[in-house]
BATI-273862 format. One record per residue (C-alpha): residue number from 1; x, y, z. Coordinates in steps of 0.05 Angstrom, whole numbers, m for minus. Layout:
BATI-273862
<seq = NUM u = X v = Y w = Z>
...
end
This chain:
BATI-273862
<seq = 1 u = 2732 v = 2899 w = 1644>
<seq = 2 u = 2724 v = 2959 w = 1690>
<seq = 3 u = 2765 v = 3021 w = 1689>
<seq = 4 u = 2786 v = 3026 w = 1764>
<seq = 5 u = 2812 v = 2965 w = 1802>
<seq = 6 u = 2769 v = 2960 w = 1880>
<seq = 7 u = 2765 v = 2908 w = 1917>
<seq = 8 u = 2709 v = 2938 w = 1963>
<seq = 9 u = 2653 v = 2974 w = 1950>
<seq = 10 u = 2655 v = 3053 w = 1971>
<seq = 11 u = 2637 v = 3078 w = 2045>
<seq = 12 u = 2583 v = 3115 w = 2028>
<seq = 13 u = 2542 v = 3054 w = 1995>
<seq = 14 u = 2490 v = 3034 w = 2033>
<seq = 15 u = 2486 v = 2954 w = 2050>
<seq = 16 u = 2440 v = 2941 w = 1991>
<seq = 17 u = 2490 v = 2972 w = 1958>
<seq = 18 u = 2548 v = 2947 w = 1967>
<seq = 19 u = 2510 v = 2875 w = 1959>
<seq = 20 u = 2500 v = 2897 w = 1884>
<seq = 21 u = 2575 v = 2915 w = 1887>
<seq = 22 u = 2587 v = 2841 w = 1906>
<seq = 23 u = 2535 v = 2810 w = 1860>
<seq = 24 u = 2561 v = 2841 w = 1800>
<seq = 25 u = 2630 v = 2826 w = 1804>
<seq = 26 u = 2613 v = 2748 w = 1804>
<seq = 27 u = 2562 v = 2758 w = 1752>
<seq = 28 u = 2508 v = 2731 w = 1787>
<seq = 29 u = 2439 v = 2756 w = 1802>
<seq = 30 u = 2423 v = 2797 w = 1847>
<seq = 31 u = 2357 v = 2806 w = 1873>
<seq = 32 u = 2316 v = 2843 w = 1935>
<seq = 33 u = 2247 v = 2821 w = 1926>
<seq = 34 u = 2203 v = 2779 w = 1974>
<seq = 35 u = 2174 v = 2720 w = 1947>
<seq = 36 u = 2110 v = 2763 w = 1969>
<seq = 37 u = 2058 v = 2770 w = 1918>
<seq = 38 u = 2031 v = 2835 w = 1921>
<seq = 39 u = 2096 v = 2872 w = 1956>
<seq = 40 u = 2125 v = 2856 w = 1886>
<seq = 41 u = 2092 v = 2874 w = 1844>
<seq = 42 u = 2120 v = 2933 w = 1797>
<seq = 43 u = 2060 v = 2963 w = 1775>
<seq = 44 u = 2024 v = 2960 w = 1837>
<seq = 45 u = 2000 v = 3013 w = 1900>
<seq = 46 u = 2053 v = 2974 w = 1942>
<seq = 47 u = 2118 v = 3027 w = 1978>
<seq = 48 u = 2186 v = 2998 w = 1965>
<seq = 49 u = 2236 v = 3026 w = 2024>
<seq = 50 u = 2307 v = 3033 w = 2038>
<seq = 51 u = 2319 v = 2958 w = 2039>
<seq = 52 u = 2301 v = 2956 w = 1958>
<seq = 53 u = 2340 v = 3019 w = 1948>
<seq = 54 u = 2393 v = 3028 w = 1892>
<seq = 55 u = 2424 v = 3099 w = 1872>
<seq = 56 u = 2414 v = 3102 w = 1784>
<seq = 57 u = 2489 v = 3137 w = 1805>
<seq = 58 u = 2509 v = 3068 w = 1827>
<seq = 59 u = 2484 v = 3035 w = 1763>
<seq = 60 u = 2520 v = 3081 w = 1726>
<seq = 61 u = 2581 v = 3065 w = 1773>
<seq = 62 u = 2576 v = 2991 w = 1759>
<seq = 63 u = 2570 v = 3004 w = 1688>
<seq = 64 u = 2603 v = 3052 w = 1663>
<seq = 65 u = 2670 v = 3044 w = 1713>
<seq = 66 u = 2662 v = 2990 w = 1759>
<seq = 67 u = 2700 v = 2935 w = 1785>
<seq = 68 u = 2739 v = 2868 w = 1760>
<seq = 69 u = 2706 v = 2808 w = 1750>
<seq = 70 u = 2726 v = 2759 w = 1815>
<seq = 71 u = 2782 v = 2715 w = 1775>
<seq = 72 u = 2734 v = 2669 w = 1737>
<seq = 73 u = 2682 v = 2707 w = 1729>
<seq = 74 u = 2643 v = 2758 w = 1688>
<seq = 75 u = 2624 v = 2810 w = 1721>
<seq = 76 u = 2543 v = 2833 w = 1702>
<seq = 77 u = 2487 v = 2879 w = 1720>
<seq = 78 u = 2438 v = 2828 w = 1749>
<seq = 79 u = 2378 v = 2864 w = 1784>
<seq = 80 u = 2319 v = 2835 w = 1800>
<seq = 81 u = 2267 v = 2886 w = 1838>
<seq = 82 u = 2288 v = 2942 w = 1855>
<seq = 83 u = 2273 v = 3008 w = 1864>
<seq = 84 u = 2319 v = 3057 w = 1826>
<seq = 85 u = 2319 v = 3130 w = 1844>
<seq = 86 u = 2355 v = 3190 w = 1818>
<seq = 87 u = 2365 v = 3184 w = 1741>
<seq = 88 u = 2407 v = 3138 w = 1703>
<seq = 89 u = 2456 v = 3176 w = 1664>
<seq = 90 u = 2488 v = 3136 w = 1613>
<seq = 91 u = 2490 v = 3182 w = 1561>
<seq = 92 u = 2548 v = 3180 w = 1510>
<seq = 93 u = 2582 v = 3115 w = 1554>
<seq = 94 u = 2612 v = 3056 w = 1531>
<seq = 95 u = 2579 v = 3008 w = 1568>
<seq = 96 u = 2621 v = 2944 w = 1570>
<seq = 97 u = 2575 v = 2894 w = 1607>
<seq = 98 u = 2519 v = 2836 w = 1604>
<seq = 99 u = 2454 v = 2886 w = 1629>
<seq = 100 u = 2389 v = 2854 w = 1647>
<seq = 101 u = 2338 v = 2888 w = 1704>
<seq = 102 u = 2276 v = 2850 w = 1722>
<seq = 103 u = 2223 v = 2872 w = 1758>
<seq = 104 u = 2248 v = 2939 w = 1779>
<seq = 105 u = 2221 v = 3006 w = 1777>
<seq = 106 u = 2249 v = 3068 w = 1757>
<seq = 107 u = 2236 v = 3134 w = 1789>
<seq = 108 u = 2266 v = 3178 w = 1730>
<seq = 109 u = 2289 v = 3181 w = 1660>
<seq = 110 u = 2324 v = 3132 w = 1637>
<seq = 111 u = 2387 v = 3171 w = 1590>
<seq = 112 u = 2416 v = 3119 w = 1537>
<seq = 113 u = 2436 v = 3181 w = 1478>
<seq = 114 u = 2494 v = 3155 w = 1443>
<seq = 115 u = 2510 v = 3106 w = 1492>
<seq = 116 u = 2549 v = 3034 w = 1466>
<seq = 117 u = 2535 v = 2969 w = 1501>
<seq = 118 u = 2526 v = 2898 w = 1488>
<seq = 119 u = 2468 v = 2877 w = 1504>
<seq = 120 u = 2409 v = 2913 w = 1549>
<seq = 121 u = 2363 v = 2874 w = 1572>
<seq = 122 u = 2299 v = 2911 w = 1627>
<seq = 123 u = 2239 v = 2853 w = 1638>
<seq = 124 u = 2174 v = 2870 w = 1668>
<seq = 125 u = 2212 v = 2937 w = 1688>
<seq = 126 u = 2168 v = 3011 w = 1697>
<seq = 127 u = 2206 v = 3069 w = 1678>
<seq = 128 u = 2181 v = 3134 w = 1662>
<seq = 129 u = 2214 v = 3143 w = 1603>
<seq = 130 u = 2273 v = 3129 w = 1559>
<seq = 131 u = 2317 v = 3167 w = 1520>
<seq = 132 u = 2362 v = 3121 w = 1483>
<seq = 133 u = 2376 v = 3170 w = 1411>
<seq = 134 u = 2434 v = 3139 w = 1374>
<seq = 135 u = 2439 v = 3087 w = 1419>
<seq = 136 u = 2488 v = 3031 w = 1396>
<seq = 137 u = 2487 v = 2959 w = 1422>
<seq = 138 u = 2526 v = 2898 w = 1389>
<seq = 139 u = 2472 v = 2847 w = 1423>
<seq = 140 u = 2389 v = 2846 w = 1436>
<seq = 141 u = 2357 v = 2912 w = 1462>
<seq = 142 u = 2292 v = 2886 w = 1503>
<seq = 143 u = 2239 v = 2923 w = 1539>
<seq = 144 u = 2184 v = 2866 w = 1544>
<seq = 145 u = 2137 v = 2867 w = 1589>
<seq = 146 u = 2151 v = 2952 w = 1603>
<seq = 147 u = 2112 v = 3001 w = 1627>
<seq = 148 u = 2141 v = 3073 w = 1593>
<seq = 149 u = 2085 v = 3115 w = 1613>
<seq = 150 u = 2129 v = 3181 w = 1577>
<seq = 151 u = 2154 v = 3151 w = 1515>
<seq = 152 u = 2212 v = 3126 w = 1485>
<seq = 153 u = 2267 v = 3155 w = 1438>
<seq = 154 u = 2307 v = 3111 w = 1397>
<seq = 155 u = 2315 v = 3160 w = 1329>
<seq = 156 u = 2379 v = 3137 w = 1297>
<seq = 157 u = 2400 v = 3083 w = 1349>
<seq = 158 u = 2423 v = 3015 w = 1307>
<seq = 159 u = 2416 v = 2956 w = 1348>
<seq = 160 u = 2459 v = 2889 w = 1337>
<seq = 161 u = 2409 v = 2827 w = 1328>
<seq = 162 u = 2329 v = 2845 w = 1356>
<seq = 163 u = 2293 v = 2888 w = 1389>
<seq = 164 u = 2239 v = 2860 w = 1440>
<seq = 165 u = 2175 v = 2908 w = 1460>
<seq = 166 u = 2132 v = 2849 w = 1463>
<seq = 167 u = 2068 v = 2859 w = 1515>
<seq = 168 u = 2100 v = 2934 w = 1538>
<seq = 169 u = 2066 v = 2985 w = 1551>
<seq = 170 u = 2081 v = 3045 w = 1523>
<seq = 171 u = 2047 v = 3127 w = 1528>
<seq = 172 u = 2054 v = 3176 w = 1492>
<seq = 173 u = 2108 v = 3243 w = 1514>
<seq = 174 u = 2086 v = 3308 w = 1498>
<seq = 175 u = 2085 v = 3310 w = 1423>
<seq = 176 u = 2033 v = 3254 w = 1421>
<seq = 177 u = 2084 v = 3198 w = 1401>
<seq = 178 u = 2098 v = 3128 w = 1446>
<seq = 179 u = 2163 v = 3107 w = 1404>
<seq = 180 u = 2202 v = 3158 w = 1366>
<seq = 181 u = 2253 v = 3103 w = 1319>
<seq = 182 u = 2255 v = 3146 w = 1255>
<seq = 183 u = 2326 v = 3132 w = 1221>
<seq = 184 u = 2324 v = 3061 w = 1278>
<seq = 185 u = 2376 v = 2999 w = 1244>
<seq = 186 u = 2368 v = 2936 w = 1262>
<seq = 187 u = 2399 v = 2883 w = 1233>
<seq = 188 u = 2342 v = 2825 w = 1259>
<seq = 189 u = 2282 v = 2818 w = 1279>
<seq = 190 u = 2236 v = 2877 w = 1312>
<seq = 191 u = 2190 v = 2846 w = 1351>
<seq = 192 u = 2127 v = 2896 w = 1387>
<seq = 193 u = 2075 v = 2824 w = 1394>
<seq = 194 u = 2019 v = 2864 w = 1444>
<seq = 195 u = 2050 v = 2920 w = 1447>
<seq = 196 u = 2004 v = 2968 w = 1476>
<seq = 197 u = 2025 v = 3037 w = 1446>
<seq = 198 u = 1983 v = 3097 w = 1469>
<seq = 199 u = 2011 v = 3148 w = 1418>
<seq = 200 u = 2037 v = 3149 w = 1358>
<seq = 201 u = 2089 v = 3100 w = 1336>
<seq = 202 u = 2140 v = 3140 w = 1289>
<seq = 203 u = 2186 v = 3082 w = 1247>
<seq = 204 u = 2206 v = 3133 w = 1187>
<seq = 205 u = 2254 v = 3107 w = 1145>
<seq = 206 u = 2277 v = 3055 w = 1192>
<seq = 207 u = 2308 v = 2996 w = 1169>
<seq = 208 u = 2292 v = 2919 w = 1197>
<seq = 209 u = 2342 v = 2875 w = 1177>
<seq = 210 u = 2293 v = 2812 w = 1187>
<seq = 211 u = 2215 v = 2808 w = 1208>
<seq = 212 u = 2171 v = 2862 w = 1240>
<seq = 213 u = 2116 v = 2831 w = 1283>
<seq = 214 u = 2060 v = 2872 w = 1317>
<seq = 215 u = 2013 v = 2821 w = 1318>
<seq = 216 u = 1968 v = 2828 w = 1369>
<seq = 217 u = 1987 v = 2907 w = 1379>
<seq = 218 u = 1939 v = 2957 w = 1409>
<seq = 219 u = 1964 v = 3018 w = 1373>
<seq = 220 u = 1914 v = 3083 w = 1396>
<seq = 221 u = 1931 v = 3150 w = 1377>
<seq = 222 u = 1919 v = 3215 w = 1416>
<seq = 223 u = 1869 v = 3279 w = 1408>
<seq = 224 u = 1940 v = 3319 w = 1387>
<seq = 225 u = 1963 v = 3269 w = 1347>
<seq = 226 u = 1912 v = 3223 w = 1305>
<seq = 227 u = 1960 v = 3184 w = 1274>
<seq = 228 u = 1980 v = 3120 w = 1319>
<seq = 229 u = 2026 v = 3085 w = 1266>
<seq = 230 u = 2079 v = 3121 w = 1231>
<seq = 231 u = 2124 v = 3084 w = 1175>
<seq = 232 u = 2146 v = 3115 w = 1111>
<seq = 233 u = 2197 v = 3091 w = 1079>
<seq = 234 u = 2213 v = 3036 w = 1128>
<seq = 235 u = 2245 v = 2973 w = 1094>
<seq = 236 u = 2233 v = 2905 w = 1131>
<seq = 237 u = 2272 v = 2851 w = 1095>
<seq = 238 u = 2231 v = 2790 w = 1106>
<seq = 239 u = 2149 v = 2807 w = 1126>
<seq = 240 u = 2116 v = 2858 w = 1170>
<seq = 241 u = 2057 v = 2815 w = 1210>
<seq = 242 u = 1986 v = 2864 w = 1234>
<seq = 243 u = 1963 v = 2803 w = 1240>
<seq = 244 u = 1928 v = 2767 w = 1311>
<seq = 245 u = 1964 v = 2736 w = 1356>
<seq = 246 u = 1943 v = 2671 w = 1388>
<seq = 247 u = 1923 v = 2674 w = 1459>
<seq = 248 u = 1961 v = 2611 w = 1465>
<seq = 249 u = 2018 v = 2616 w = 1426>
<seq = 250 u = 2055 v = 2657 w = 1490>
<seq = 251 u = 2088 v = 2595 w = 1521>
<seq = 252 u = 2141 v = 2537 w = 1498>
<seq = 253 u = 2182 v = 2607 w = 1475>
<seq = 254 u = 2258 v = 2604 w = 1475>
<seq = 255 u = 2257 v = 2691 w = 1485>
<seq = 256 u = 2198 v = 2669 w = 1548>
<seq = 257 u = 2167 v = 2733 w = 1527>
<seq = 258 u = 2149 v = 2725 w = 1461>
<seq = 259 u = 2124 v = 2686 w = 1410>
<seq = 260 u = 2134 v = 2666 w = 1345>
<seq = 261 u = 2195 v = 2617 w = 1361>
<seq = 262 u = 2155 v = 2563 w = 1413>
<seq = 263 u = 2097 v = 2531 w = 1402>
<seq = 264 u = 2040 v = 2533 w = 1357>
<seq = 265 u = 1964 v = 2544 w = 1383>
<seq = 266 u = 1914 v = 2503 w = 1347>
<seq = 267 u = 1879 v = 2531 w = 1283>
<seq = 268 u = 1817 v = 2571 w = 1304>
<seq = 269 u = 1845 v = 2574 w = 1373>
<seq = 270 u = 1822 v = 2639 w = 1403>
<seq = 271 u = 1871 v = 2697 w = 1397>
<seq = 272 u = 1877 v = 2778 w = 1400>
<seq = 273 u = 1868 v = 2806 w = 1341>
<seq = 274 u = 1920 v = 2881 w = 1309>
<seq = 275 u = 1885 v = 2936 w = 1323>
<seq = 276 u = 1895 v = 3004 w = 1305>
<seq = 277 u = 1857 v = 3071 w = 1312>
<seq = 278 u = 1887 v = 3122 w = 1284>
<seq = 279 u = 1922 v = 3136 w = 1229>
<seq = 280 u = 1968 v = 3082 w = 1200>
<seq = 281 u = 2019 v = 3105 w = 1146>
<seq = 282 u = 2064 v = 3058 w = 1114>
<seq = 283 u = 2063 v = 3096 w = 1045>
<seq = 284 u = 2127 v = 3077 w = 1000>
<seq = 285 u = 2155 v = 3022 w = 1049>
<seq = 286 u = 2192 v = 2955 w = 1030>
<seq = 287 u = 2168 v = 2878 w = 1053>
<seq = 288 u = 2230 v = 2835 w = 1007>
<seq = 289 u = 2191 v = 2780 w = 1033>
<seq = 290 u = 2111 v = 2796 w = 1046>
<seq = 291 u = 2066 v = 2855 w = 1090>
<seq = 292 u = 1999 v = 2810 w = 1125>
<seq = 293 u = 1944 v = 2851 w = 1154>
<seq = 294 u = 1895 v = 2827 w = 1184>
<seq = 295 u = 1882 v = 2860 w = 1235>
<seq = 296 u = 1825 v = 2921 w = 1257>
<seq = 297 u = 1828 v = 2990 w = 1232>
<seq = 298 u = 1783 v = 3033 w = 1264>
<seq = 299 u = 1796 v = 3097 w = 1224>
<seq = 300 u = 1751 v = 3169 w = 1217>
<seq = 301 u = 1717 v = 3187 w = 1155>
<seq = 302 u = 1779 v = 3234 w = 1135>
<seq = 303 u = 1831 v = 3185 w = 1163>
<seq = 304 u = 1867 v = 3126 w = 1115>
<seq = 305 u = 1905 v = 3063 w = 1125>
<seq = 306 u = 1955 v = 3086 w = 1075>
<seq = 307 u = 1997 v = 3021 w = 1038>
<seq = 308 u = 2017 v = 3078 w = 970>
<seq = 309 u = 2082 v = 3063 w = 931>
<seq = 310 u = 2100 v = 2996 w = 982>
<seq = 311 u = 2130 v = 2952 w = 948>
<seq = 312 u = 2132 v = 2871 w = 963>
<seq = 313 u = 2131 v = 2805 w = 927>
<seq = 314 u = 2051 v = 2786 w = 965>
<seq = 315 u = 2003 v = 2833 w = 1005>
<seq = 316 u = 1950 v = 2793 w = 1046>
<seq = 317 u = 1898 v = 2822 w = 1068>
<seq = 318 u = 1853 v = 2788 w = 1100>
<seq = 319 u = 1818 v = 2837 w = 1146>
<seq = 320 u = 1764 v = 2789 w = 1178>
<seq = 321 u = 1721 v = 2866 w = 1198>
<seq = 322 u = 1720 v = 2913 w = 1147>
<seq = 323 u = 1763 v = 2975 w = 1158>
<seq = 324 u = 1731 v = 3047 w = 1169>
<seq = 325 u = 1749 v = 3109 w = 1134>
<seq = 326 u = 1798 v = 3086 w = 1080>
<seq = 327 u = 1838 v = 3043 w = 1049>
<seq = 328 u = 1902 v = 3068 w = 987>
<seq = 329 u = 1930 v = 3022 w = 951>
<seq = 330 u = 1955 v = 3081 w = 896>
<seq = 331 u = 2011 v = 3065 w = 852>
<seq = 332 u = 2031 v = 3010 w = 898>
<seq = 333 u = 2082 v = 2947 w = 857>
<seq = 334 u = 2045 v = 2875 w = 893>
<seq = 335 u = 2056 v = 2812 w = 868>
<seq = 336 u = 2006 v = 2764 w = 910>
<seq = 337 u = 1954 v = 2799 w = 923>
<seq = 338 u = 1927 v = 2749 w = 965>
<seq = 339 u = 1857 v = 2781 w = 1003>
<seq = 340 u = 1785 v = 2757 w = 1011>
<seq = 341 u = 1705 v = 2808 w = 981>
<seq = 342 u = 1692 v = 2822 w = 1058>
<seq = 343 u = 1765 v = 2853 w = 1068>
<seq = 344 u = 1764 v = 2918 w = 1036>
<seq = 345 u = 1730 v = 2977 w = 1065>
<seq = 346 u = 1655 v = 3006 w = 1015>
<seq = 347 u = 1618 v = 3066 w = 999>
<seq = 348 u = 1677 v = 3089 w = 949>
<seq = 349 u = 1741 v = 3088 w = 998>
<seq = 350 u = 1787 v = 3053 w = 965>
<seq = 351 u = 1844 v = 3077 w = 932>
<seq = 352 u = 1875 v = 3042 w = 873>
<seq = 353 u = 1902 v = 3092 w = 824>
<seq = 354 u = 1962 v = 3066 w = 798>
<seq = 355 u = 1962 v = 2998 w = 845>
<seq = 356 u = 1998 v = 2940 w = 801>
<seq = 357 u = 2004 v = 2862 w = 818>
<seq = 358 u = 2021 v = 2795 w = 786>
<seq = 359 u = 1967 v = 2748 w = 813>
<seq = 360 u = 1905 v = 2738 w = 854>
<seq = 361 u = 1905 v = 2698 w = 909>
<seq = 362 u = 1837 v = 2701 w = 933>
<seq = 363 u = 1821 v = 2682 w = 1012>
<seq = 364 u = 1753 v = 2665 w = 1001>
<seq = 365 u = 1710 v = 2650 w = 927>
<seq = 366 u = 1724 v = 2715 w = 901>
<seq = 367 u = 1680 v = 2723 w = 830>
<seq = 368 u = 1692 v = 2767 w = 777>
<seq = 369 u = 1623 v = 2805 w = 792>
<seq = 370 u = 1644 v = 2814 w = 869>
<seq = 371 u = 1726 v = 2838 w = 825>
<seq = 372 u = 1689 v = 2884 w = 787>
<seq = 373 u = 1651 v = 2912 w = 849>
<seq = 374 u = 1720 v = 2920 w = 887>
<seq = 375 u = 1733 v = 2962 w = 822>
<seq = 376 u = 1687 v = 3005 w = 829>
<seq = 377 u = 1672 v = 3018 w = 898>
<seq = 378 u = 1749 v = 3056 w = 882>
<seq = 379 u = 1749 v = 3125 w = 904>
<seq = 380 u = 1752 v = 3171 w = 844>
<seq = 381 u = 1696 v = 3155 w = 791>
<seq = 382 u = 1740 v = 3117 w = 730>
<seq = 383 u = 1802 v = 3095 w = 715>
<seq = 384 u = 1801 v = 3050 w = 655>
<seq = 385 u = 1880 v = 3027 w = 681>
<seq = 386 u = 1857 v = 2992 w = 744>
<seq = 387 u = 1807 v = 2956 w = 694>
<seq = 388 u = 1851 v = 2937 w = 648>
<seq = 389 u = 1909 v = 2909 w = 715>
<seq = 390 u = 1846 v = 2861 w = 733>
<seq = 391 u = 1844 v = 2834 w = 665>
<seq = 392 u = 1911 v = 2833 w = 649>
<seq = 393 u = 1920 v = 2799 w = 725>
<seq = 394 u = 1859 v = 2750 w = 704>
<seq = 395 u = 1893 v = 2727 w = 640>
<seq = 396 u = 1959 v = 2697 w = 673>
<seq = 397 u = 1907 v = 2667 w = 704>
<seq = 398 u = 1894 v = 2627 w = 641>
<seq = 399 u = 1804 v = 2658 w = 665>
<seq = 400 u = 1799 v = 2694 w = 602>
<seq = 401 u = 1719 v = 2696 w = 599>
<seq = 402 u = 1728 v = 2747 w = 673>
<seq = 403 u = 1781 v = 2776 w = 636>
<seq = 404 u = 1732 v = 2794 w = 580>
<seq = 405 u = 1682 v = 2809 w = 638>
<seq = 406 u = 1719 v = 2860 w = 663>
<seq = 407 u = 1735 v = 2893 w = 598>
<seq = 408 u = 1663 v = 2902 w = 585>
<seq = 409 u = 1649 v = 2929 w = 646>
<seq = 410 u = 1715 v = 2979 w = 637>
<seq = 411 u = 1672 v = 3003 w = 573>
<seq = 412 u = 1600 v = 3002 w = 618>
<seq = 413 u = 1627 v = 3046 w = 666>
<seq = 414 u = 1672 v = 3096 w = 609>
<seq = 415 u = 1598 v = 3104 w = 586>
<seq = 416 u = 1585 v = 3149 w = 649>
<seq = 417 u = 1635 v = 3196 w = 644>
<seq = 418 u = 1623 v = 3210 w = 556>
<seq = 419 u = 1578 v = 3270 w = 527>
<seq = 420 u = 1501 v = 3250 w = 508>
<seq = 421 u = 1516 v = 3234 w = 446>
<seq = 422 u = 1569 v = 3189 w = 452>
<seq = 423 u = 1530 v = 3158 w = 500>
<seq = 424 u = 1479 v = 3131 w = 465>
<seq = 425 u = 1522 v = 3117 w = 403>
<seq = 426 u = 1552 v = 3075 w = 472>
<seq = 427 u = 1482 v = 3042 w = 484>
<seq = 428 u = 1478 v = 3018 w = 407>
<seq = 429 u = 1541 v = 2984 w = 412>
<seq = 430 u = 1536 v = 2950 w = 487>
<seq = 431 u = 1455 v = 2924 w = 464>
<seq = 432 u = 1484 v = 2903 w = 393>
<seq = 433 u = 1558 v = 2867 w = 406>
<seq = 434 u = 1572 v = 2887 w = 481>
<seq = 435 u = 1627 v = 2930 w = 456>
<seq = 436 u = 1668 v = 2863 w = 426>
<seq = 437 u = 1669 v = 2825 w = 480>
<seq = 438 u = 1590 v = 2800 w = 464>
<seq = 439 u = 1600 v = 2754 w = 409>
<seq = 440 u = 1547 v = 2710 w = 427>
<seq = 441 u = 1500 v = 2761 w = 424>
<seq = 442 u = 1524 v = 2783 w = 364>
<seq = 443 u = 1513 v = 2728 w = 330>
<seq = 444 u = 1442 v = 2725 w = 358>
<seq = 445 u = 1431 v = 2793 w = 324>
<seq = 446 u = 1461 v = 2773 w = 263>
<seq = 447 u = 1413 v = 2710 w = 257>
<seq = 448 u = 1357 v = 2765 w = 266>
<seq = 449 u = 1379 v = 2796 w = 207>
<seq = 450 u = 1377 v = 2744 w = 164>
<seq = 451 u = 1311 v = 2712 w = 185>
<seq = 452 u = 1285 v = 2786 w = 168>
<seq = 453 u = 1324 v = 2805 w = 106>
<seq = 454 u = 1297 v = 2730 w = 78>
<seq = 455 u = 1219 v = 2745 w = 95>
<seq = 456 u = 1235 v = 2809 w = 62>
<seq = 457 u = 1267 v = 2794 w = 3>
<seq = 458 u = 1228 v = 2738 w = 0>
<seq = 459 u = 1166 v = 2782 w = m8>
<seq = 460 u = 1201 v = 2822 w = m52>
<seq = 461 u = 1245 v = 2788 w = m97>
<seq = 462 u = 1291 v = 2827 w = m147>
<seq = 463 u = 1305 v = 2827 w = m218>
<seq = 464 u = 1367 v = 2793 w = m254>
<seq = 465 u = 1430 v = 2840 w = m276>
<seq = 466 u = 1412 v = 2806 w = m340>
<seq = 467 u = 1347 v = 2810 w = m368>
<seq = 468 u = 1370 v = 2743 w = m411>
<seq = 469 u = 1394 v = 2699 w = m353>
<seq = 470 u = 1352 v = 2678 w = m288>
<seq = 471 u = 1386 v = 2650 w = m246>
<seq = 472 u = 1358 v = 2608 w = m183>
<seq = 473 u = 1324 v = 2644 w = m133>
<seq = 474 u = 1336 v = 2638 w = m61>
<seq = 475 u = 1318 v = 2680 w = m20>
<seq = 476 u = 1355 v = 2656 w = 50>
<seq = 477 u = 1423 v = 2645 w = 10>
<seq = 478 u = 1414 v = 2722 w = m23>
<seq = 479 u = 1399 v = 2747 w = 46>
<seq = 480 u = 1460 v = 2705 w = 66>
<seq = 481 u = 1520 v = 2726 w = 13>
<seq = 482 u = 1494 v = 2808 w = 30>
<seq = 483 u = 1509 v = 2786 w = 109>
<seq = 484 u = 1567 v = 2755 w = 103>
<seq = 485 u = 1593 v = 2782 w = 22>
<seq = 486 u = 1663 v = 2744 w = 30>
<seq = 487 u = 1632 v = 2681 w = 15>
<seq = 488 u = 1600 v = 2670 w = m54>
<seq = 489 u = 1519 v = 2639 w = m53>
<seq = 490 u = 1526 v = 2633 w = m119>
<seq = 491 u = 1456 v = 2695 w = m118>
<seq = 492 u = 1509 v = 2741 w = m140>
<seq = 493 u = 1452 v = 2751 w = m215>
<seq = 494 u = 1404 v = 2788 w = m186>
<seq = 495 u = 1404 v = 2872 w = m177>
<seq = 496 u = 1349 v = 2899 w = m121>
<seq = 497 u = 1316 v = 2964 w = m132>
<seq = 498 u = 1291 v = 3012 w = m92>
<seq = 499 u = 1272 v = 2991 w = m8>
<seq = 500 u = 1303 v = 2920 w = m30>
<seq = 501 u = 1377 v = 2959 w = m55>
<seq = 502 u = 1371 v = 3001 w = 15>
<seq = 503 u = 1355 v = 2927 w = 54>
<seq = 504 u = 1420 v = 2891 w = 15>
<seq = 505 u = 1469 v = 2965 w = 30>
<seq = 506 u = 1442 v = 2958 w = 108>
<seq = 507 u = 1455 v = 2879 w = 107>
<seq = 508 u = 1520 v = 2890 w = 89>
<seq = 509 u = 1536 v = 2941 w = 138>
<seq = 510 u = 1495 v = 2896 w = 203>
<seq = 511 u = 1538 v = 2836 w = 160>
<seq = 512 u = 1611 v = 2862 w = 169>
<seq = 513 u = 1605 v = 2893 w = 245>
<seq = 514 u = 1562 v = 2830 w = 271>
<seq = 515 u = 1600 v = 2779 w = 241>
<seq = 516 u = 1673 v = 2810 w = 255>
<seq = 517 u = 1654 v = 2818 w = 324>
<seq = 518 u = 1631 v = 2747 w = 327>
<seq = 519 u = 1694 v = 2717 w = 284>
<seq = 520 u = 1733 v = 2751 w = 338>
<seq = 521 u = 1707 v = 2722 w = 397>
<seq = 522 u = 1710 v = 2650 w = 361>
<seq = 523 u = 1782 v = 2660 w = 345>
<seq = 524 u = 1791 v = 2675 w = 428>
<seq = 525 u = 1756 v = 2611 w = 438>
<seq = 526 u = 1809 v = 2580 w = 399>
<seq = 527 u = 1871 v = 2609 w = 416>
<seq = 528 u = 1845 v = 2589 w = 487>
<seq = 529 u = 1835 v = 2522 w = 471>
end
């Protein structure tokens, strides 16, 4: 257990510290609380005197070189309501004992860089700063409900099971970061529900084996650092939650300071939304199960919620309030896209370049015209691949008519990018055949051409090909034979001349163009059936 086997506490220790020594050997909770609410308030103004004071070197002595346990007991540090003076230096050490501190005040920074430990629990403690880069634990690291005004450093840390920061309030260091955890590896879950972060939450290249939960978290940037969440190249083995936290969901939890394990709050009960004030960077992140986004994003005009190149089987984007600033999904790859019309930003603040998704699953009615408007709110002028992607997703869902509507909108949008002669030709195509996506319009033009041609040839019948033969003349069938030259209507013995020849040639050209469009539309209808 400990390095030195001593039955009695050192003589130069205070009676309070000697009492902790005995409680440590027995693995018992050592409480210095007074049971007076005002006096026990960790974050209050009351002064804690010698009767509640323990030197940090005493804590370090117990954890790094403590006494042997009382026979039949397991030595552990369980301390409540203490004022810990001096710097707690555990850096580079091996902490072989279970550690749990509740409602304690630390006067100085806690140093645990490159330490090894089992489970470390600091609950509802006031700690100026935690330095724990490359910390390695076999069990949990709990910092729930703590206040850490100068930030936490967990760069390259290795957490054996869970990291909990639920309801913690964390301030910024001199670089404007509240949590520096780049390269951190967590075997199971990272819970930070209802976290209040006043600085950048940095999780670049971190790997989380389970879920990352920021439900109900309040993330605020600083003036010197406008990023509130930086999780570039993050890997999450299950789900990312940037969602609301039900206000009633904090009861009945087995972790007793976290949600997600206990009772579910009733549907539509009051909740606290996830809020981000500043840039959010999730570029190149991977979420093996889902990425759930339904919070509030308060971004400046030049700030962005970046989901660039993320990969996930499901992206649920269901913000009740439209994000300000820009949302970028450029080159992201998503299986199911679950969203609602009112969740996306407006005013050309949406990046969709190269964004691919397999299936659309809207949470609210999201008509094809709204989808087209969604595409056209993109931050660049014209992206044909975005229309093709949407049309393909609609076809996979069996919505062929909607897919054609999207492709028609693509052609219309394309016209605005062409030079004047091409725009004129495009207008003609749109008016006559709807770029091939309006077979009904082509059929009406075909009918009009038949009527006009019939009227013309009724007034100007042509001469027969052979002077000695005069077949039966039918102006309607003759016009139809010109519009549909592949069909023989028995009117081939006539030889139009002059204006009639030009009208006949025009009918042939119009017929080929319009009839082809009608046949293509009918074929698509039959194939769909």
